[in-house]
Residue, then its C-alpha position, 0 to 999 in steps of 0.5 A: m593151216a586151214s581146209i577148203v571144204g565143198r560139195v558139188l552138184s549137177t544141174r543138168r537135168g531137174p533140181p540140183i544132185a550130188r555128184e560122185g566121182l568127180a575131179v576137183t583141183v585146187l591151185q594156189s595163184s602165188q605158187p605156180h607149182f602149188d596143185l592138189a586133187a580130190v575125187t567127190d564122195e557119194d554126197g558130192t563132197f570134197v576136202f583140201h586140208g592143210l592150206a595156207p592163207g591165200r587165194y586158190l583156184l578151185g576147179v571142177g570140169d570146166k567151172q573155176v571159182e576163186v576162193l579166199l583162205d583169210e588168215g585166222a581162217e580155219r574152214v571155208s565151205i563151198e558149194v559148186t554146181v556144174e552141168v555135167 
């Protein structure tokens, strides 16, 4: 099983800053009823553990990013920038 670890930054005003309290969702395209949710911490960080290999759709507000967990991967790190 693998993890997606990420950080959400905001670019609405000035340089990117970490955003606390934003909802992050992850959906697996091959399993229509699979969805998880997390909330960013004070550093804008979120984590999803226990994920099987496959393609996932990560959502933050209106932004969606596809994440691929390869067979044998333990962790994928991603940074998402939104205008919030």
